[in-house]
N, C-alpha and C positions, 0 to 999 in steps of 0.2 A: 931558525929554531932547531935545537938539537933533538936527537931521537928521544932522549929522556924527557925534555920539556914537552915534546909532542905527546908522549904517553901520559904525562901528568895533566896536560890540557884535555886530553880525551877523557881521562878519569873524572876530572872536574866537571866537564860538560855532561857526562853521564849522570853524575850526582845531581847536578842542577836540574837536568831533565826529569829526574825522579822526584825532586823535592818541590818543584813548582809547576803549576799548569796555568797558563793564561794570566799570570800575575798573582795567582792564589797559591799559598803554601799548602802542600799536601801533608795531611796528618794521618790519612787512612793507612793502616798497617799492611793491608793486602797490596795496595798499590806500591808502597815503599819497598816491599820485599821482591817485587818483580824484576827479572833481568831487563836490561835496557831495551832490548828488541821487543819484548812483550809489552813493556810499559808504553813504548811509543805507539804500538799497535792499538792499545786501549786509548791513549791520549788523542789519537786521530779521530775518535768517535764519541768522546765524552764532552759534556758541558757542565759548567758550574751552576749549581742552583742553591737557593736558600730553602731551608725547611722550617716551617712555622708551626706552632702548637696546634694540634688537631688536624694537621695535614695528613691525608692518607696517601702513602706511597704505593702500596699494593692493597687490593681489596679481596677479601675472602670469596672464593668461587668465581672470581672475575679474571678475565684475561690480563696477563702481565704485559703492560705496554712498555715499561721501562724498568731497568734495574739501577741500583744506587750503591756506590761506594761511599759509605757514610764518612764524613770528614770532621764533623763536630756536632754537638747536640746529643739528643737521646731519642731513640726509636723503640717503641714497645711492639712486641709481636703478640697479637691477641687472638684467642679463640672466641668466636662469636656463636652464641646459642640461638635457637629458633625464636626465642622471645626477645632477642636483642641484647640480652645480658652478655657480658664479656669477662674474660679473665686473662691475665698476662701469662704467657708461656715462654717468653724470652725477652731479652733486652739487648740492644746493640748500640754501639757508638762508633768511635773512630777506629775500633779494631775490626769493624764488620762490613757486611754487605746485605742488601735487601734485594730479594729476587732469586733466591737459591734454587727454586724449582727449574729455572731456565738452565742452570748448570747440569741438571739431570735430564734435560730434553723435554721438560713439561712446559706448558704455556699458561696454566692457571695457578692461583695461589690458594693454599689450604687455610691461610690465616690472613688477618689484617695487619699491615705494618703502619703504625700511627706515630707521628712525631709528638713527643711529650714536652721536650725542651728544645727551643729553637736552635738551629745550627745551619750547617751547610753539607752539601753532598755533591758528588760527581755522577751525573746521570748518563746512562747509555741506553739507547733504544734497543728493545729486545732482539729484533732481527739482526742488528749490528753486533750485539753481544754473541748471538749464536755463531756468527761468522768468525768473530774473534776467538772464540773457544776452540774452533777447529785448528787454529794455528798457534795456540798458546798452552803448551802442556803444563808449565809451572803455574799458570793461573788456574787451570782446571784442578790441579792438585790442591792448591791453596783453598779454593772454594769448597772442595769436598771435605777438607779438614775443618773448615769453618762450619759446614753442615753438622759435623759431629760435635763441635763446640756448642752450637745452639741446641742440639739434641740432649747434650749433657745438662744444660740449663733446664730444659723442659722436663726432663725426668726428675731432677732434684726439686724443682718448684712444685711438681705434682705432690711429692712427699711433704714438702714444706707446708703447702696450703692445708694439708690434711692433719699434720701432726703438731704444728707449732702455733703458739699464741700470736695474736695480731701485732702486739708491740715488738716481738722478736722478728716477725716477718717484715715489719716496717723498718726496723733497724737494718736488717739484711738488705732490703731494697735501697735504702738511702746510701749504704756503703757501695753497692754495685753501681748506683748512679754517679756517685762522686768519683769513682774510679774512671768513669768514661768522660765526664765533663771537666775534670781537673779544677774543681772549685768547690768551696764550702757552701755556696749560696745556690739553691735550687728553686726555680719558679714552678710550683706544683699546686694545683687546686685540690681541694678535698675530694671533688668528684673524680679527678684523675687518680688520686691515691686509692680510693675505694675500688675503682675499676681494675687497677693494676694488682691489687692485693686480693681481689675477688671477695670483698666483704662490704658490709653496709657503711655508709658515711659515719653513722654514730659510732661504730667500732673504730674507725680511723681516728675520730676525734678523741676517743678515750685513749687509744694507743699513743697518739701524738702527745697527749697530755701527760702520760706516764714518762715518756722520754724527755719532755720539756721540764717537768717537775724535778727530774734527776739532773737537769742542767746539761743534757747531752745535745739538745737541739733548741732552736728558737723557731716557733711556728705561728704564723699569723697571716691570714688573708692571702693564701696562695703562695706564701714565701716560706721556705724552710732553710734554715741556716744550721749547718753542723758545727757545734761548738767544741765538742770533745771527741775527736775521732777514736782514740784508743778506748775510751769508755763505751762508745757506741759499738765498737767491735765486741766488747765483753757482753753487751746487751743483746747482740744479734744471735740468731740460732746458728747451729753448726753448718747449715747449708752453704753459707757464704764461704766458709773455709774449705768445705768439701769440694765445691766447684773450683775454687782457685788452686787447690792442691793438685787436682787432676789436670787443669790447664797448664800448670807449671811443669808437671811431668811430661806432658806432650811437647811443650815448648822446648824443654831441655833435650828432646830427642829420644826419650823412652816411649816410643809409639807402639 
């Protein structure tokens, strides 16, 4: 084997190591961005798991036993009130990570991370993750950046829930969800939608009816299908575009 072919073989092996784990293709953006040495350090401690609807990954005010690199599906980040009511303050999918307090040296979660749409994730036990972070500066950097991305979401959603109509918020949420699951069909109950939008089920029914009457979605018995993406963008509030604009600025290096 020539020196050139050896170099190409090493590059190919490095790419394969980052693209697959234990036979499962990696879609998580954070894992895919890691240099090979750090990726292998994480791979040595992670396990592939399925996430099912209503599965709690981290619980509010509870110890974080494991962290998750989300690989597919949809995870809601929820604030829980004393009376049990909840409202979504963030949304994560294949771009993200659940268990961010661990990256800052904390052991408990201020929010609940709840699977909304079934998918997969790569799980790492908290103690193992703490040790990994001591040796992986690029992973540390990426997790701190993702903390700001979720904070951006939280700040914008606080304004959104206060200022915009439910049908606009529903359109925004559906767009954010579709961006993460790469499909037009979303399995979502009325209860889930009301919890995520912080409003009554009756309000969700009315909002979904408005969007369906306009031909933008089809909604029945826990199934939502996005029919006209461009028109749904026009129906959404400005929050969807504000969030994406800032994320694009950060991604392009204007930090």
